[in-house]
ROSE-972888 format. One line per 8 residues: their letters; for each residue x, y, z of N, C-alpha, C. Coordinates in Angstrom, 2 decimals. Layout:
<recs>
a	X:Y:Z:X:Y:Z:X:Y:Z ~ ...
</recs>
This chain:
<recs>
xxxxxxxx	156.30:64.17:96.80:155.30:64.85:97.58:155.21:64.65:98.77 ~ 155.70:63.25:99.31:155.25:63.41:100.92:156.30:63.79:102.15 ~ 157.68:64.58:101.35:158.42:65.04:102.06:158.01:66.00:101.95 ~ 157.36:67.00:100.91:157.06:68.46:100.87:156.25:69.09:100.54 ~ 155.19:68.22:100.28:154.07:68.39:100.20:153.64:68.86:98.50 ~ 154.89:69.20:97.88:154.38:69.16:96.34:155.51:68.91:95.21 ~ 155.18:69.17:94.33:156.21:68.46:93.47:156.02:69.81:92.14 ~ 157.05:70.30:91.61:157.21:71.08:89.92:157.98:70.08:89.40
xxxxxxxx	157.11:69.82:87.89:157.57:69.26:86.95:157.97:70.13:85.94 ~ 158.89:70.48:85.32:159.36:71.11:83.84:159.03:70.52:82.71 ~ 158.46:71.14:82.09:157.87:70.89:80.72:157.41:69.36:80.25 ~ 156.32:69.52:81.18:155.46:68.28:81.21:154.41:68.13:79.77 ~ 154.32:69.35:79.99:153.10:69.66:78.52:154.10:70.51:77.33 ~ 153.46:69.81:76.60:154.05:70.29:75.05:153.14:72.23:74.92 ~ 153.88:73.38:74.99:153.54:74.83:74.52:152.53:74.43:73.44 ~ 152.79:73.75:72.40:151.70:73.60:71.43:150.96:73.16:71.72
xxxxxxxx	150.46:72.58:72.97:149.27:72.12:73.62:148.33:72.90:74.14 ~ 149.27:73.86:74.58:148.48:75.06:75.37:148.23:75.84:74.70 ~ 148.88:76.27:73.47:148.78:77.64:73.58:146.96:77.79:72.82 ~ 146.40:76.55:71.74:144.85:76.66:71.53:143.72:77.34:73.11 ~ 143.95:76.92:74.10:143.33:76.88:74.81:143.41:78.43:75.56 ~ 144.89:79.04:75.39:145.44:79.94:76.26:144.89:81.72:75.09 ~ 144.56:81.16:73.57:144.21:81.49:72.74:142.64:82.27:72.65 ~ 142.08:81.00:72.90:140.37:81.16:72.93:140.11:82.32:74.18
xxxxxxxx	140.98:81.90:75.53:140.19:82.64:76.64:141.51:84.49:76.18 ~ 142.23:84.33:75.85:142.63:85.95:75.30:141.47:86.32:74.55 ~ 141.08:85.43:73.45:139.54:86.30:72.42:138.87:86.59:73.37 ~ 138.35:86.24:74.72:137.20:86.61:75.52:137.91:87.46:76.24 ~ 139.06:87.23:76.53:139.29:89.14:77.44:139.64:90.18:76.44 ~ 140.16:89.69:75.82:140.30:91.22:74.47:138.74:91.53:73.80 ~ 137.62:90.99:74.07:136.46:91.31:73.40:135.95:91.67:74.71 ~ 136.25:91.73:75.96:135.62:92.51:77.42:136.48:93.38:77.74
xxxxxxxx	137.69:94.06:76.65:138.05:95.05:77.14:139.26:94.85:77.96 ~ 139.88:93.67:78.47:140.47:93.83:79.42:142.14:94.49:79.34 ~ 142.07:94.05:77.76:143.76:94.43:77.42:143.83:95.74:76.56 ~ 145.32:96.44:77.03:145.12:97.50:76.17:144.87:97.64:74.80 ~ 144.36:98.48:74.20:143.71:98.46:72.64:145.40:98.58:71.93 ~ 145.39:98.24:70.92:146.35:98.14:69.92:147.72:97.52:70.07 ~ 147.50:96.64:71.54:148.61:95.44:71.99:148.41:94.52:71.32 ~ 148.99:93.47:71.30:149.09:91.89:70.90:148.47:90.91:72.04
xxxxxxxx	146.96:90.25:71.52:146.48:89.83:73.19:147.36:88.56:74.25 ~ 148.32:88.44:73.17:149.76:87.39:73.56:150.42:88.58:74.28 ~ 150.31:89.49:74.13:151.41:90.29:75.39:150.51:90.14:76.52 ~ 149.23:90.13:76.76:148.25:90.21:77.90:148.63:91.48:78.73 ~ 148.74:92.70:78.49:148.91:93.61:78.45:147.67:94.20:79.37 ~ 147.44:94.41:80.64:146.19:94.99:80.88:145.88:96.68:80.35 ~ 144.51:96.49:80.66:144.01:98.35:80.66:143.64:97.83:82.31 ~ 144.33:98.82:83.49:144.15:98.58:85.10:142.72:99.24:84.90
xxxxxxxx	141.98:100.26:83.89:140.62:100.88:84.40:139.59:99.90:84.63 ~ 140.08:98.79:83.65:139.15:97.65:83.67:139.19:96.60:84.71 ~ 140.38:96.80:85.78:140.62:95.74:87.00:139.34:95.39:87.37 ~ 139.25:94.10:87.71:137.91:93.44:88.29:138.83:92.22:88.62 ~ 137.65:91.41:89.92:138.50:89.98:90.40:137.26:89.20:90.83 ~ 137.23:88.30:91.17:136.29:86.88:91.48:134.72:87.47:91.80 ~ 135.08:88.24:92.95:133.53:89.01:93.38:132.77:90.02:92.97 ~ 133.60:90.67:91.52:132.93:91.34:90.83:131.83:90.74:89.45
xxxxxxxx	130.99:91.30:89.33:129.87:91.11:87.89:130.65:90.68:86.55 ~ 131.43:92.33:86.69:131.93:92.19:85.63:132.69:91.18:85.40 ~ 133.37:90.68:86.49:134.79:89.40:85.83:133.71:88.39:86.00 ~ 132.58:88.29:86.80:132.03:86.72:86.34:131.35:86.40:85.01 ~ 131.09:87.44:84.04:130.46:87.69:83.51:131.26:86.82:82.07 ~ 132.32:87.47:82.48:133.35:86.92:81.64:134.47:85.79:81.83 ~ 134.24:85.46:82.82:134.73:83.64:83.37:133.50:82.94:83.12 ~ 132.16:83.20:83.17:131.28:82.26:82.74:131.42:82.00:81.23
xxxxxxxx	131.78:82.88:80.17:132.23:82.51:79.04:133.57:81.28:78.93 ~ 134.37:81.87:80.14:135.68:80.85:79.82:134.93:79.66:80.08 ~ 134.63:79.48:81.35:134.23:78.29:81.86:133.14:77.32:80.74 ~ 132.72:77.93:80.43:132.22:77.08:79.01:132.52:76.32:77.77 ~ 133.73:76.79:77.80:135.10:76.47:76.95:134.89:74.56:76.65 ~ 134.68:74.46:75.71:135.10:72.69:75.88:136.32:72.18:75.80 ~ 137.27:73.19:75.56:138.95:72.76:75.71:139.34:73.28:76.90 ~ 138.55:73.87:77.67:139.06:74.57:79.37:138.27:73.11:79.94
xxxxxxxx	137.47:72.52:80.29:137.01:71.76:80.51:137.93:69.90:80.21 ~ 138.18:70.35:78.87:139.03:68.88:78.42:140.75:69.03:78.69 ~ 141.17:70.05:79.16:142.44:70.40:79.29:142.56:69.35:80.36 ~ 142.24:68.92:81.60:142.62:68.24:82.83:142.78:67.27:82.32 ~ 142.39:66.33:80.92:142.39:65.40:80.84:143.63:64.79:79.92 ~ 144.32:65.72:79.99:145.54:65.63:79.19:145.96:64.26:79.26 ~ 146.47:63.30:78.35:147.45:62.25:78.76:148.11:62.56:79.82 ~ 149.24:63.42:79.18:150.06:63.95:80.20:149.87:63.70:81.43
xxxxxxxx	149.10:64.74:82.16:148.17:64.86:83.35:147.79:63.95:83.78 ~ 147.12:62.87:82.93:146.42:61.41:83.52:147.57:60.69:84.20 ~ 148.70:60.67:83.07:149.98:59.86:83.18:150.65:60.02:84.81 ~ 150.89:61.20:84.88:151.73:61.62:85.87:150.74:61.43:87.28 ~ 149.24:61.96:86.87:148.55:62.14:88.49:148.14:60.73:88.48 ~ 148.30:59.38:87.95:147.82:58.14:88.03:149.40:57.62:89.21 ~ 150.29:58.42:88.94:151.41:57.88:89.51:151.00:58.09:91.10 ~ 150.82:59.35:91.80:150.44:59.71:92.67:148.95:59.15:93.43
xxxxxxxx	148.29:58.87:92.09:146.82:58.58:92.90:146.65:57.36:92.99 ~ 147.11:56.71:91.91:146.71:55.34:91.43:145.99:55.23:90.10 ~ 145.51:53.60:90.13:144.99:53.29:88.50:143.52:54.02:88.39 ~ 142.85:54.27:89.80:141.56:54.42:89.73:141.50:56.28:89.97 ~ 141.67:56.71:89.06:142.07:58.39:88.82:140.47:59.19:88.40 ~ 140.01:60.09:89.22:139.10:60.56:89.06:139.69:61.99:88.82 ~ 139.68:63.00:87.33:139.54:63.86:87.85:138.38:64.99:87.78 ~ 138.25:65.89:88.94:137.73:66.78:89.27:136.89:67.27:88.00
xxxxxxxx	135.46:67.50:87.93:134.78:68.26:86.51:135.03:69.41:86.46 ~ 135.69:70.44:87.56:135.37:71.67:87.70:136.75:72.26:88.01 ~ 137.14:72.33:86.90:138.76:72.93:86.98:138.59:74.52:86.87 ~ 139.34:75.32:88.00:139.43:76.74:87.88:140.12:77.68:86.97 ~ 139.66:78.46:86.17:140.54:79.34:85.83:140.89:80.99:86.51 ~ 142.46:81.12:86.70:142.93:82.29:87.53:143.00:83.46:86.40 ~ 142.10:84.42:86.33:142.99:85.73:85.93:143.25:86.72:86.78 ~ 144.54:87.47:87.04:145.09:87.90:87.75:144.83:89.56:87.16
xxxxxxxx	144.67:90.09:87.03:145.14:91.62:87.26:146.38:92.17:87.95 ~ 147.60:93.02:87.23:148.74:93.73:88.09:147.97:94.78:88.82 ~ 149.12:94.55:89.79:149.04:95.68:90.60:147.66:95.89:91.15 ~ 147.04:95.01:91.72:145.82:95.01:92.28:146.15:94.35:93.36 ~ 146.15:94.71:94.48:146.97:93.79:96.01:145.48:92.85:96.33 ~ 144.29:93.64:96.12:143.34:92.85:96.89:142.47:91.86:95.67 ~ 143.29:91.46:94.18:143.22:90.29:93.73:143.75:89.25:93.56 ~ 145.13:89.37:94.93:146.19:88.60:95.28:145.49:87.23:96.08
xxxxxxxx	145.56:85.90:95.79:145.17:84.66:96.31:146.04:84.65:97.56 ~ 145.23:84.99:98.56:145.92:84.76:100.08:146.39:83.36:100.35 ~ 147.17:82.98:101.51:147.22:81.52:101.96:145.91:81.34:102.08 ~ 145.97:79.64:101.98:144.75:78.64:102.28:145.54:77.42:101.84 ~ 144.36:76.36:102.29:144.29:74.99:101.87:143.27:74.56:100.92 ~ 143.39:74.24:100.01:142.33:73.39:99.36:140.97:72.74:99.58 ~ 141.79:71.80:100.50:141.23:71.06:101.52:139.65:71.37:102.31 ~ 139.71:72.77:102.51:138.60:73.86:102.66:137.54:73.96:101.86
xxxxxxxx	137.85:74.19:100.72:136.92:73.41:99.51:136.18:72.52:99.19 ~ 137.29:71.77:98.93:137.28:70.69:98.40:136.25:69.83:99.22 ~ 136.65:69.51:100.21:136.60:68.27:101.05:136.63:67.30:100.94 ~ 135.57:66.36:101.60:136.14:64.80:100.83:137.12:64.38:101.31 ~ 138.13:63.34:101.17:138.63:62.63:101.46:140.16:63.46:101.47 ~ 140.78:64.09:102.10:142.06:64.55:102.58:142.62:63.70:101.69 ~ 143.00:63.36:100.82:143.78:62.71:99.84:144.00:62.99:98.30 ~ 143.54:63.93:98.30:143.39:64.95:97.06:144.42:65.73:96.19
xxxxxxxx	144.56:66.13:95.22:145.77:66.77:94.46:145.54:67.88:93.56 ~ 145.91:68.60:93.83:146.12:70.01:92.90:147.14:70.32:92.20 ~ 146.99:70.13:90.58:148.02:70.67:89.95:147.72:72.26:89.27 ~ 148.54:73.40:89.38:148.59:74.53:88.90:149.64:74.72:88.05 ~ 148.61:75.39:87.07:149.76:76.02:85.73:149.67:77.00:85.18 ~ 150.62:77.48:85.02:150.01:78.98:83.66:150.13:78.36:82.35 ~ 149.32:79.55:82.13:149.42:78.85:80.26:150.06:79.58:79.67 ~ 150.75:80.55:80.38:152.22:81.24:79.55:153.03:81.25:80.57
xxxxxxxx	154.48:81.67:80.10:155.33:81.48:80.71:155.28:82.83:82.22 ~ 155.36:82.15:83.24:155.38:83.28:84.57:156.66:83.61:85.38 ~ 157.31:84.46:85.25:158.17:84.97:85.73:157.88:85.47:86.94 ~ 158.95:85.84:88.17:158.02:86.24:89.54:157.68:87.47:89.68 ~ 157.71:88.66:88.84:157.04:89.63:89.00:155.76:89.46:88.08 ~ 155.62:88.21:87.77:153.92:87.90:87.16:152.86:87.54:87.79 ~ 153.58:86.94:89.23:152.97:86.16:90.50:152.53:85.05:90.37 ~ 153.73:83.85:90.39:153.54:82.85:90.37:152.77:81.97:91.86
xxxxxxxx	152.51:81.19:91.77:151.89:80.39:93.14:153.03:80.46:94.11 ~ 152.90:80.32:95.41:154.17:80.08:96.31:153.64:79.07:97.31 ~ 154.35:78.01:97.94:154.37:76.90:98.41:154.74:76.96:100.06 ~ 153.95:76.50:100.74:154.87:76.55:102.44:155.23:74.92:102.65 ~ 156.53:74.69:102.20:156.99:73.32:102.27:156.31:72.77:103.51 ~ 156.19:71.19:103.50:155.91:70.40:104.64:154.71:71.02:105.49 ~ 153.72:71.77:104.75:152.77:72.29:105.82:151.88:71.34:105.55 ~ 151.63:70.35:104.75:150.39:69.39:104.30:150.76:68.33:105.74
xxxxxxxx	151.64:68.19:106.53:151.62:67.55:107.75:151.10:67.54:109.05 ~ 150.41:68.72:108.91:149.46:69.79:110.00:148.30:69.59:110.33 ~ 147.41:69.02:109.00:146.06:68.79:108.91:145.65:70.43:108.36 ~ 144.30:70.25:108.93:143.65:71.43:108.32:144.23:72.44:109.81 ~ 144.70:73.96:108.92:145.10:74.78:109.69:144.25:76.11:110.11 ~ 144.48:76.13:111.43:144.13:77.96:112.00:143.52:79.15:110.71 ~ 142.60:79.29:110.54:141.77:79.96:109.20:140.74:80.95:109.42 ~ 140.55:81.73:109.20:139.08:82.76:109.22:138.21:81.80:108.26
xxxxxxxx	137.32:81.57:109.28:136.08:81.06:109.18:135.29:81.00:107.44 ~ 135.29:82.51:107.49:134.70:82.78:106.23:134.90:83.22:105.00 ~ 136.39:83.34:104.89:137.26:83.37:103.89:138.44:81.83:103.51 ~ 138.39:81.19:104.56:139.57:80.08:104.62:141.39:80.83:104.33 ~ 141.16:81.72:104.43:142.45:82.57:104.20:143.28:81.73:105.87 ~ 144.43:81.74:105.61:145.36:81.49:106.80:146.78:82.78:107.14 ~ 146.83:83.05:108.05:147.85:84.18:108.08:149.00:83.48:108.09 ~ 149.58:84.35:107.71:151.13:83.69:107.35:152.00:83.54:108.46
xxxxxxxx	151.54:84.62:109.05:152.45:84.81:110.56:152.07:83.29:111.42 ~ 150.99:82.66:111.03:150.68:81.52:111.97:150.62:79.92:111.48 ~ 150.70:80.16:109.75:150.68:79.09:109.16:152.06:77.86:109.59 ~ 151.80:76.70:109.81:152.36:75.78:110.01:153.34:74.86:109.03 ~ 154.76:75.18:109.13:155.49:74.26:107.70:156.71:75.17:107.69 ~ 157.69:74.68:106.84:159.08:75.57:106.75:158.84:76.66:106.05 ~ 159.83:76.51:104.88:159.95:77.96:104.45:159.09:77.71:102.84 ~ 158.60:79.05:102.79:157.89:79.49:101.71:158.89:79.53:100.28
xxxxxxxx	158.42:78.32:99.39:159.15:78.56:98.18:158.47:79.04:97.03 ~ 159.17:79.65:95.82:158.51:80.22:95.06:159.46:80.28:93.89 ~ 158.97:80.68:92.34:160.51:81.35:91.40:159.09:80.97:90.14 ~ 159.92:81.11:89.10:159.26:81.06:88.02:158.84:79.82:87.74 ~ 157.58:80.03:87.00:157.05:78.54:86.63:156.30:78.79:84.73 ~ 157.01:78.18:84.12:156.61:78.35:82.50:155.71:77.37:81.78 ~ 155.14:78.13:81.06:153.91:76.94:80.11:154.57:76.31:79.77 ~ 153.74:74.86:80.27:154.12:73.68:79.92:154.88:72.82:81.42
xxxxxxxx	155.24:73.51:82.50:155.38:72.91:83.53:154.08:72.78:84.32 ~ 154.03:71.47:85.68:153.02:71.98:86.45:153.67:71.74:87.62 ~ 153.06:72.31:88.55:153.22:72.37:90.11:151.74:71.34:90.42 ~ 152.37:70.68:91.35:151.51:69.85:91.75:151.59:69.45:93.81 ~ 150.82:69.76:94.01:150.59:69.73:95.64:149.54:69.55:96.19 ~ 149.61:68.76:97.75:148.19:68.22:98.51:147.27:69.06:98.57 ~ 146.18:68.16:99.18:145.18:69.16:99.13:145.38:69.86:100.48 ~ 146.04:69.29:101.01:146.71:70.09:103.16:147.53:71.09:102.47
xxxxxxxx	148.30:70.95:101.46:149.35:72.03:101.66:149.22:73.68:101.47 ~ 149.52:74.69:102.44:149.40:75.87:102.64:149.79:76.44:100.89 ~ 149.19:77.23:100.07:150.17:77.85:99.13:149.19:79.62:98.80 ~ 150.12:79.75:98.44:149.01:81.43:97.80:150.13:81.85:96.60 ~ 149.16:83.16:96.13:150.01:83.79:95.22:150.62:84.54:95.17 ~ 151.94:85.15:94.80:152.82:86.48:95.03:152.20:87.11:94.17 ~ 152.42:88.55:94.23:151.83:89.54:94.03:152.24:89.90:92.51 ~ 151.14:90.21:91.28:151.47:90.32:90.53:151.83:91.74:89.98
xxxxxxxx	153.30:91.82:89.77:153.66:93.46:89.95:154.23:93.96:88.47 ~ 153.58:93.21:87.74:154.05:93.53:86.07:153.03:94.55:85.35 ~ 152.98:94.69:84.00:151.75:94.99:83.48:150.37:94.01:82.59 ~ 150.97:92.85:83.15:150.64:91.79:82.53:149.17:91.21:83.08 ~ 147.82:90.95:82.45:146.84:89.60:83.20:147.78:88.44:83.02 ~ 147.76:87.57:84.66:148.10:86.23:84.90:146.94:85.38:84.62 ~ 147.46:84.34:83.70:146.32:83.62:83.36:146.57:81.84:83.82 ~ 146.20:81.05:84.29:146.27:80.08:85.14:144.85:78.83:85.15
xxxxxxxx	145.34:77.84:85.16:144.29:76.84:85.56:145.03:75.98:86.82 ~ 143.56:75.94:87.51:143.90:74.67:88.97:143.02:73.51:88.21 ~ 143.64:72.46:88.39:143.09:70.95:88.24:143.10:70.15:89.26 ~ 142.11:69.68:89.75:142.04:68.87:90.85:141.78:67.38:90.42 ~ 142.77:65.91:91.32:142.31:64.97:90.91:142.20:63.66:92.40 ~ 141.81:63.02:92.60:141.51:61.73:93.47:141.50:60.49:93.27 ~ 141.97:59.83:94.29:141.24:58.22:93.55:139.75:58.08:93.96 ~ 139.23:57.47:92.86:137.60:57.60:92.78:136.73:56.65:94.01
xxxxxxxx	137.66:55.65:94.33:137.12:55.15:95.71:137.10:55.73:96.90 ~ 137.70:57.18:96.91:137.77:57.89:98.40:137.20:58.66:98.43 ~ 136.69:59.17:99.19:135.41:59.94:99.93:135.44:61.00:98.89 ~ 134.49:61.70:98.12:134.06:62.85:97.30:133.05:63.73:97.99 ~ 133.05:65.01:97.68:132.07:65.69:98.26:131.36:65.88:97.36 ~ 130.32:65.57:96.94:129.44:65.75:95.64:128.88:66.83:95.22 ~ 129.54:68.35:95.98:129.43:69.72:95.68:130.71:69.76:94.86 ~ 131.40:69.17:94.53:132.51:69.24:93.23:131.98:68.91:92.07
xxxxxxxx	130.90:68.16:91.99:129.79:67.34:90.84:128.75:68.04:90.58 ~ 128.82:69.13:90.72:126.99:70.14:90.75:127.67:71.58:91.17 ~ 126.70:72.56:90.88:126.59:74.04:91.39:125.86:74.51:92.35 ~ 126.36:74.25:93.47:125.03:74.59:94.68:124.92:76.32:94.85 ~ 126.10:76.72:94.09:125.86:78.18:94.54:124.59:79.18:93.79 ~ 124.73:80.33:93.85:123.68:81.04:93.04:124.32:81.63:92.09 ~ 124.84:81.02:90.98:125.91:81.87:89.52:124.18:81.27:88.63 ~ 123.88:80.10:88.76:122.88:79.70:87.30:123.55:78.71:86.61
xxxxxxxx	124.42:78.20:86.92:125.13:77.46:86.11:124.34:76.21:86.08 ~ 124.60:74.86:84.80:124.26:74.17:84.90:124.97:73.09:83.73 ~ 125.49:71.99:83.70:126.12:71.32:82.91:125.41:71.33:81.58 ~ 123.96:71.35:81.97:123.38:71.30:80.61:123.27:72.51:79.77 ~ 123.44:73.32:80.50:123.95:74.81:79.55:125.21:74.95:78.88 ~ 126.13:74.31:79.72:127.89:74.45:79.22:127.62:73.66:78.41 ~ 127.38:72.21:77.93:127.65:71.24:77.46:126.84:71.31:75.97 ~ 125.59:72.14:76.10:125.12:72.94:74.86:125.83:73.13:73.45
xxxxxxxx	127.32:73.93:74.08:128.17:74.52:73.35:128.80:73.56:72.69 ~ 129.01:72.22:73.48:130.07:71.44:73.25:130.28:70.67:71.56 ~ 131.61:70.47:71.03:131.11:69.54:69.42:130.93:67.83:70.06 ~ 131.58:67.46:70.87:131.66:66.58:71.37:131.04:66.10:72.83 ~ 130.50:64.53:72.77:129.74:64.16:73.69:130.97:63.43:75.15 ~ 132.07:63.07:74.23:133.17:62.44:75.12:133.11:62.58:76.50 ~ 132.96:64.00:77.01:133.51:64.10:78.29:131.87:64.64:79.28 ~ 131.05:64.51:78.83:129.58:64.91:79.36:129.72:63.96:80.37
xxxxxxxx	129.56:64.54:81.42:128.78:63.50:82.50:130.05:62.55:82.88 ~ 131.67:62.48:82.38:131.87:61.24:82.40:132.17:60.62:84.13 ~ 131.54:61.34:85.09:132.23:60.61:86.26:131.20:59.68:86.46 ~ 130.02:59.64:85.58:128.73:59.18:86.49:129.38:57.83:85.98 ~ 130.50:57.23:84.94:130.57:55.88:84.70:131.55:55.51:85.44 ~ 131.84:56.09:87.06:132.61:55.54:87.71:132.12:55.20:89.17 ~ 132.17:54.30:89.78:131.48:53.96:91.07:131.76:54.87:92.28 ~ 131.83:55.85:92.55:132.21:57.23:93.58:131.16:57.06:94.69
xxxxxxxx	132.38:57.24:95.74:131.90:57.19:97.07:131.33:58.34:97.44 ~ 130.15:59.16:97.47:129.67:60.32:97.90:129.54:60.60:99.51 ~ 130.78:61.85:99.72:130.14:61.82:101.15:129.92:63.50:101.34 ~ 128.71:63.97:101.59:127.81:62.71:101.97:126.93:62.10:101.11 ~ 126.48:60.86:101.01:125.50:60.06:100.25:124.50:60.83:99.89 ~ 123.67:60.39:99.01:122.35:61.18:98.62:121.50:61.34:99.69 ~ 121.69:59.83:100.15:120.63:59.70:101.55:120.24:60.70:102.54 ~ 122.19:60.81:102.86:122.57:61.74:103.60:122.27:62.81:103.46
xxxxxxxx	122.33:63.47:102.17:121.81:64.71:101.71:120.29:65.29:102.12 ~ 119.66:63.88:102.08:117.90:64.08:101.97:117.92:64.71:103.67 ~ 118.57:63.57:103.78:118.26:64.18:105.49:118.92:65.85:106.13 ~ 120.28:65.54:105.84:120.60:67.44:106.20:119.77:68.76:105.61 ~ 119.13:68.03:104.16:118.14:69.06:103.69:117.26:69.31:104.42 ~ 116.93:68.24:105.34:115.65:68.89:106.16:116.01:69.25:107.48 ~ 117.49:68.33:108.22:117.36:68.24:109.51:119.09:69.33:109.80 ~ 120.00:69.62:108.89:121.18:70.31:109.25:121.10:71.30:109.96
xxxxxxxx	121.77:71.05:111.75:122.18:72.19:112.15:121.78:73.15:112.08 ~ 123.60:74.12:110.74:123.09:75.14:110.72:122.40:75.33:109.23 ~ 120.96:76.15:110.03:119.58:75.80:108.78:119.56:76.63:107.50 ~ 121.14:77.31:107.55:121.47:78.34:105.95:122.00:77.15:105.39 ~ 122.36:76.14:106.06:123.18:74.71:105.00:122.14:74.29:104.20 ~ 120.86:73.88:104.64:119.65:73.42:104.41:119.20:73.71:102.73 ~ 119.20:74.98:102.70:119.12:75.12:100.81:120.09:74.64:100.16 ~ 121.51:75.04:100.54:122.40:74.08:99.85:122.38:72.51:99.49
xxxxxxxx	122.16:72.02:100.66:122.17:70.47:100.72:121.17:70.02:100.14 ~ 119.60:70.56:100.12:118.74:70.40:99.42:119.17:70.56:97.37 ~ 119.54:71.35:97.19:120.38:72.25:95.95:121.04:70.71:94.99 ~ 122.53:70.62:95.94:123.39:69.80:95.66:122.48:68.51:95.40 ~ 120.91:68.01:96.06:120.94:66.72:95.94:120.13:66.51:94.79 ~ 119.01:67.99:94.25:118.52:67.96:93.45:118.82:68.30:92.22 ~ 120.51:68.15:92.15:121.00:68.65:90.58:121.76:67.13:90.28 ~ 122.14:66.51:91.58:122.64:65.05:91.30:121.30:64.00:90.85
xxxxxxxx	120.18:64.40:91.50:119.53:63.46:90.67:119.12:63.73:89.09 ~ 119.16:65.08:89.09:118.78:65.51:87.58:120.11:64.71:86.72 ~ 121.17:64.70:87.33:122.10:64.52:86.53:121.93:62.99:85.68 ~ 121.62:62.16:86.95:121.40:60.78:87.20:120.09:60.11:86.02 ~ 119.19:61.58:86.28:118.06:61.14:85.38:118.54:61.17:83.63 ~ 119.18:62.56:83.57:119.43:63.18:82.13:120.32:62.21:81.42 ~ 121.22:61.34:82.40:122.19:60.40:82.27:121.45:58.89:81.36 ~ 120.86:58.71:82.46:119.99:57.18:82.37:119.19:58.02:80.64
xxxxxxxx	118.64:58.60:80.57:117.98:58.76:79.47:118.87:59.19:77.83 ~ 119.78:59.71:78.25:120.85:59.74:77.19:122.00:58.05:76.93 ~ 121.71:57.55:77.78:121.93:55.97:77.77:120.52:54.62:77.82 ~ 119.22:54.87:76.89:118.63:53.88:77.66:118.75:52.53:77.33 ~ 120.13:52.42:76.32:120.17:51.15:76.13:121.33:50.34:76.86 ~ 122.00:51.17:77.87:122.83:50.89:77.96:122.87:51.05:80.18 ~ 124.10:50.24:80.56:123.74:50.14:82.24:124.81:51.32:82.66 ~ 124.33:52.33:83.09:125.06:53.54:83.83:125.20:53.37:85.16
xxxxxxxx	126.43:53.05:85.78:126.88:53.19:87.16:126.86:54.72:87.52 ~ 125.89:54.97:89.03:125.76:56.24:89.24:126.33:56.67:90.60 ~ 126.82:55.58:91.26:127.96:55.67:92.04:127.68:54.38:92.90 ~ 128.61:54.26:94.51:128.91:53.43:94.88:128.01:53.28:95.57 ~ 127.70:51.97:96.33:126.78:51.88:97.75:126.31:53.27:99.01 ~ 126.92:53.50:98.95:127.15:54.27:100.07:126.03:55.54:99.50 ~ 125.85:55.90:98.00:124.72:56.75:97.57:123.49:56.78:97.37 ~ 123.12:55.42:97.74:121.54:55.19:97.48:121.16:54.47:98.64
x	121.85:54.54:100.16:121.58:53.73:101.07:120.23:54.90:101.98
</recs>
């Protein structure tokens, strides 16, 4: 990790542990009509007339159903993932609570994830890590990730401010590397490592997950705990379908160091230099305060840790 900015571990996860989540996602995708009729869902054969991506309303509708799956949120807490990430991060491991699912239609250039660094969106401390894992075998034609070796040593690299995309011809690092990554394999990389998807030239939808981890004593961007966008998501709505309470607001049990803190968010909501950011800061603050209230109510007879000293100054 130190020398190249990434680690690929083969067969870390049993395929039998991955398949239940894949089947739940495929059921949703099939109901949306994204797969060819009369084909097996496990073949993931795409109906290209239904092709869509992150910015499309029809994609967002399907993705919201996936994001509400209890197993989708439980998977980053798999013991094998926690064990390996503790070797990198140490014993104070925080699993970021918002995993990302990638559903990439084939033969659609506009849906290919371009070169970027995760720190652009994660922010906080530049010492977090991402695990990328396909939920099925992902040969090169299906579009596995590619990584720019040694790119994590150059800090935040020049990018398009609107998209975070880094032009490949200007990206700093050594060689781009890629290859087949199978179900059960995990690709781990530093949040400053430049990476991109390879084009999906197959006939299949590519389904993968991004999960993020860090030391919980290091600065955490509070936007990673809430939904500051305009999607209308809320943890309360997501949790309403779950069978277990074990992972609900799990991060509230940790002494997190938020940056900006609650106090700083309160100031930023009124005085941020970029006025367009003020409503965002206000929304983050409001949702964090709502979380704290909800957790306190549900733990009336126990002490709840809501964060380290910098949160309440």
